[in-house]
C-alpha positions, 0 to 999 in steps of 0.5 A: 243783692240778687234781683230776679228779672226772670218770669219764674221764681229761682230755687236755690239748692243746698249741697244735698239738692234741697231747696235752700231759698227762693228768689221770687220772680220780678213782678214786672219782669221784662220780656226779651226779644232775640234776633239771629243773623247768619254769619256763614253758611257752609256745605258739609257732606251735603248738609248746610251748616250755618254759623249765626250770631244772636243779639237781644234787640231790646236791651233798654228794658234792663234796669240801670246798673247799681253798685252791689246789685246783680240781675238774674236774667236768661243765659242768652241775655247775660251772654249778649250783654256780657260787657255790663258785668252785673248780669248773671244766670242760673248755673249748676242746675239740677233736674227731676226725673222728667228732666225739668229744672228744679233749681240751681246751686249758684249763678254765673256772671257772663 
């Protein structure tokens, strides 16, 4: 089962790029907060280049893991909590002429 923890509906597309189904947004989708920590700063040709790590500061808002259930979350959240194994994000997205995402073909585990 897929549970959408994002703030907007997920449109799933078929092979022709048409909407095949919609996974509705969760009525009480959690809001995630992100923090950045600079790990390294280097100067390259006069420009300061940073290497940073991003973490989600409020992971406790995620529901408990449940066998057979996968939670759709923003990619940044899934990657930050990759060890859970039940968080996925939209993959193989398609965009319209205004470069806005219209849907995805599948979901990827982090």
